[in-house]
BADO-859130 format. One record per residue (C-alpha): residue in one letter; chain; residue number from 0; x, y negated, z. Coordinates in pm, whole numbers, plus 50000, padded with zeros to 5 digits. Last residue first. Layout:
N
{'A' 'A' NUM {X Y Z}}
...
//
This chain:
170
{'X' 'A' 169 {45674 50644 48780}}
{'X' 'A' 168 {45541 50838 49067}}
{'X' 'A' 167 {45759 51128 49186}}
{'X' 'A' 166 {45638 51468 49116}}
{'X' 'A' 165 {45547 51690 49410}}
{'X' 'A' 164 {45784 51957 49513}}
{'X' 'A' 163 {45833 51858 49873}}
{'X' 'A' 162 {46213 51802 49799}}
{'X' 'A' 161 {46122 51566 49513}}
{'X' 'A' 160 {45883 51368 49733}}
{'X' 'A' 159 {46144 51339 50019}}
{'X' 'A' 158 {46408 51205 49764}}
{'X' 'A' 157 {46168 50944 49624}}
{'X' 'A' 156 {46087 50830 49975}}
{'X' 'A' 155 {46459 50809 50063}}
{'X' 'A' 154 {46538 50629 49735}}
{'X' 'A' 153 {46286 50364 49830}}
{'X' 'A' 152 {46484 50243 50119}}
{'X' 'A' 151 {46303 49917 50131}}
{'X' 'A' 150 {46494 49805 49816}}
{'X' 'A' 149 {46689 49546 50005}}
{'X' 'A' 148 {46758 49804 50276}}
{'X' 'A' 147 {46908 50048 50037}}
{'X' 'A' 146 {47128 49769 49886}}
{'X' 'A' 145 {47235 49656 50237}}
{'X' 'A' 144 {47307 50020 50340}}
{'X' 'A' 143 {47533 50059 50030}}
{'X' 'A' 142 {47709 49730 50109}}
{'X' 'A' 141 {47771 49846 50463}}
{'X' 'A' 140 {47896 50181 50344}}
{'X' 'A' 139 {48135 50019 50103}}
{'X' 'A' 138 {48273 49760 50363}}
{'X' 'A' 137 {48311 50030 50625}}
{'X' 'A' 136 {48492 50271 50386}}
{'X' 'A' 135 {48719 50003 50271}}
{'X' 'A' 134 {48805 49904 50636}}
{'X' 'A' 133 {48868 50272 50725}}
{'X' 'A' 132 {49100 50310 50424}}
{'X' 'A' 131 {49299 50007 50507}}
{'X' 'A' 130 {49342 50107 50867}}
{'X' 'A' 129 {49463 50455 50756}}
{'X' 'A' 128 {49709 50309 50505}}
{'X' 'A' 127 {49842 50051 50767}}
{'X' 'A' 126 {49897 50340 51012}}
{'X' 'A' 125 {50084 50547 50744}}
{'X' 'A' 124 {50301 50244 50653}}
{'X' 'A' 123 {50214 50034 50348}}
{'X' 'A' 122 {50414 49928 50038}}
{'X' 'A' 121 {50508 50277 49929}}
{'X' 'A' 120 {50818 50199 49727}}
{'X' 'A' 119 {50972 50430 49472}}
{'X' 'A' 118 {51331 50363 49365}}
{'X' 'A' 117 {51554 50453 49074}}
{'X' 'A' 116 {51919 50350 49041}}
{'X' 'A' 115 {52123 50258 48735}}
{'X' 'A' 114 {52486 50206 48843}}
{'X' 'A' 113 {52626 49857 48752}}
{'X' 'A' 112 {52567 49766 49108}}
{'X' 'A' 111 {52432 49422 49233}}
{'X' 'A' 110 {52191 49563 49495}}
{'X' 'A' 109 {51912 49398 49675}}
{'X' 'A' 108 {51617 49541 49874}}
{'X' 'A' 107 {51397 49267 50005}}
{'X' 'A' 106 {51232 49238 50344}}
{'X' 'A' 105 {50927 49024 50384}}
{'X' 'A' 104 {50817 49183 50718}}
{'X' 'A' 103 {50997 49352 51000}}
{'X' 'A' 102 {50969 49556 51316}}
{'X' 'A' 101 {51058 49880 51128}}
{'X' 'A' 100 {51180 49914 50770}}
{'X' 'A' 99 {51177 50247 50590}}
{'X' 'A' 98 {51423 50488 50455}}
{'X' 'A' 97 {51467 50772 50205}}
{'X' 'A' 96 {51772 50875 50004}}
{'X' 'A' 95 {51799 51088 49704}}
{'X' 'A' 94 {52136 51182 49557}}
{'X' 'A' 93 {52460 50973 49588}}
{'X' 'A' 92 {52519 50771 49900}}
{'X' 'A' 91 {52381 50422 49955}}
{'X' 'A' 90 {52626 50196 50130}}
{'X' 'A' 89 {52489 49962 50398}}
{'X' 'A' 88 {52428 49595 50464}}
{'X' 'A' 87 {52150 49445 50691}}
{'X' 'A' 86 {52063 49077 50662}}
{'X' 'A' 85 {51837 48833 50839}}
{'X' 'A' 84 {51756 48486 50716}}
{'X' 'A' 83 {51798 48119 50791}}
{'X' 'A' 82 {52182 48127 50824}}
{'X' 'A' 81 {52291 48488 50850}}
{'X' 'A' 80 {52125 48681 51141}}
{'X' 'A' 79 {52211 49040 51170}}
{'X' 'A' 78 {51969 49323 51093}}
{'X' 'A' 77 {51921 49621 51324}}
{'X' 'A' 76 {52067 49960 51286}}
{'X' 'A' 75 {52052 50310 51144}}
{'X' 'A' 74 {52249 50493 50886}}
{'X' 'A' 73 {52296 50870 50887}}
{'X' 'A' 72 {52066 50873 50578}}
{'X' 'A' 71 {51798 51117 50504}}
{'X' 'A' 70 {51501 51035 50743}}
{'X' 'A' 69 {51558 50669 50788}}
{'X' 'A' 68 {51479 50366 51008}}
{'X' 'A' 67 {51634 50029 50927}}
{'X' 'A' 66 {51546 49767 51174}}
{'X' 'A' 65 {51419 49410 51140}}
{'X' 'A' 64 {51519 49076 51295}}
{'X' 'A' 63 {51278 48775 51313}}
{'X' 'A' 62 {51446 48449 51200}}
{'X' 'A' 61 {51281 48409 50867}}
{'X' 'A' 60 {51333 48595 50540}}
{'X' 'A' 59 {51460 48948 50549}}
{'X' 'A' 58 {51753 49068 50330}}
{'X' 'A' 57 {51852 49438 50284}}
{'X' 'A' 56 {52181 49458 50114}}
{'X' 'A' 55 {52295 49770 49934}}
{'X' 'A' 54 {52645 49872 49817}}
{'X' 'A' 53 {52635 50179 49597}}
{'X' 'A' 52 {52846 50483 49681}}
{'X' 'A' 51 {52978 50676 49380}}
{'X' 'A' 50 {52877 51027 49271}}
{'X' 'A' 49 {52616 50880 49032}}
{'X' 'A' 48 {52241 50966 49023}}
{'X' 'A' 47 {52146 50734 49321}}
{'X' 'A' 46 {51770 50781 49379}}
{'X' 'A' 45 {51595 50561 49623}}
{'X' 'A' 44 {51289 50655 49820}}
{'X' 'A' 43 {51130 50370 50027}}
{'X' 'A' 42 {50889 50456 50302}}
{'X' 'A' 41 {50619 50205 50402}}
{'X' 'A' 40 {50642 49862 50555}}
{'X' 'A' 39 {50706 49661 50241}}
{'X' 'A' 38 {51038 49687 50055}}
{'X' 'A' 37 {51021 49388 49824}}
{'X' 'A' 36 {51242 49426 49503}}
{'X' 'A' 35 {51585 49338 49361}}
{'X' 'A' 34 {51764 49601 49161}}
{'X' 'A' 33 {52098 49529 48991}}
{'X' 'A' 32 {52082 49815 48753}}
{'X' 'A' 31 {51764 49995 48655}}
{'X' 'A' 30 {51449 50152 48785}}
{'X' 'A' 29 {51158 50034 49010}}
{'X' 'A' 28 {50849 50223 49097}}
{'X' 'A' 27 {50565 50091 49300}}
{'X' 'A' 26 {50326 50298 49522}}
{'X' 'A' 25 {49955 50243 49510}}
{'X' 'A' 24 {49769 50163 49831}}
{'X' 'A' 23 {49722 49793 49785}}
{'X' 'A' 22 {49605 49821 49418}}
{'X' 'A' 21 {49368 50104 49480}}
{'X' 'A' 20 {49214 49952 49785}}
{'X' 'A' 19 {49171 49617 49627}}
{'X' 'A' 18 {48997 49776 49334}}
{'X' 'A' 17 {48764 49970 49563}}
{'X' 'A' 16 {48676 49679 49772}}
{'X' 'A' 15 {48615 49462 49471}}
{'X' 'A' 14 {48384 49735 49309}}
{'X' 'A' 13 {48183 49748 49635}}
{'X' 'A' 12 {48168 49375 49677}}
{'X' 'A' 11 {48047 49338 49316}}
{'X' 'A' 10 {47772 49593 49385}}
{'X' 'A' 9 {47665 49395 49694}}
{'X' 'A' 8 {47657 49082 49483}}
{'X' 'A' 7 {47443 49254 49223}}
{'X' 'A' 6 {47208 49367 49498}}
{'X' 'A' 5 {47168 49009 49619}}
{'X' 'A' 4 {47112 48880 49267}}
{'X' 'A' 3 {46814 49105 49197}}
{'X' 'A' 2 {46826 49419 48984}}
{'X' 'A' 1 {46502 49482 48797}}
{'X' 'A' 0 {46389 49845 48798}}
//
């Protein structure tokens, strides 16, 4: 069977949607001293292996404030304006801590500590993940329907003939 250009384009759309989905849904890991990374809208898990507190600054670009929401820290609050940006300072305790940012975008986690920290960032919130998965499914199913329609749904006829027990014509 000869593949025409429109089917090839639909296949490229499917592969592109899958690659975009994988890259946007993957979590990112950071390790080391003096960390500086984008937080995103999903949960951030930070591991402090030392017994010392580590000073952390969350910096948001723009004038819109953001809030720190957490499940393991007793720290909550809203950022304060500093010049053209927003900032929220806190001390990270030892062990594993998890937090996320609410009502904010373009927030960066910054620490200048000599203690090596580990962090895992899920860039999307649960609602964003669900929306992304639904969008990817719609794109892929639409492309598959387009391919099927372009071939006059030949695969359905072939499937019916196989189920009826008659050999399919070559």
